[in-house]
C-alpha positions, 0 to 999 in steps of 0.5 A: 486520488493516489496513496504512498509513503510519507517519509524519508529513506535513503539508498545505498549503491553496492556491487552485485555480481551478475550471478547474484540476480536471480529471475523474478527479484527486483534488483534495484543495484543497492538498497533501502535504508530507513531514515527513522519511522515512516508513515503513509497517506491517502490523498487527491489533487485537482487534476485542473489546477494540480493543487491538493485537495484533500489528504489524511495521514495514516499509521503506516505505509501505503505499498499498494495504490487506492481504488475508486467505487462511487464516494469512495477511495479503498487503500489498504496498508502494510500492517494490514488495514484495508480502509475505505475513505470519503472521496470528497473528504478523505476520512475513514468510513470503513476499516478492518485489519486482515493480519497480513501487509497489504502490497497489491491495489484494491480492485472492484467488480461485480457479479449478478449486480452485486458489487464487491471489492477485494485486497490481496494480503500478504509478503511484499511483492518487491521479494523482501520481505524485511521492509519495514519503513522504520516499523519492525512490529512489520516483520513477520512472515505472511502467507497470501490471502486474497479477501473479498468484501460486498459493497 
């Protein structure tokens, strides 16, 4: 199972002075250029055959990855939608919009026999809040917030 960004983008290379490279901020030697509106997807592959067995297209990119619980695939998108998908069909089973971009993978844990799924939402982890993949509505400040849901 995985999730990703669907669409085209390019890169630009530009000289950068050593003094402009800041600790803790990703340095790629250039920049990304959107080539139109990009969406996302959640997908499943059969690892024995390499064939894709299911895929669901999403309106917004997934910049975070997925997590699995029995029968469900959990994923979040840059518009703040956190959702559970049926593991076999990848059809949505539940979703909520938390209002902040989701850029971290979901995680699951249990306490005293009770299961939980958690997701961190907030500013993109790359340190570049202007990443919008062709969606200008994503250009908004965001505070980091941890959301936890019981299963």
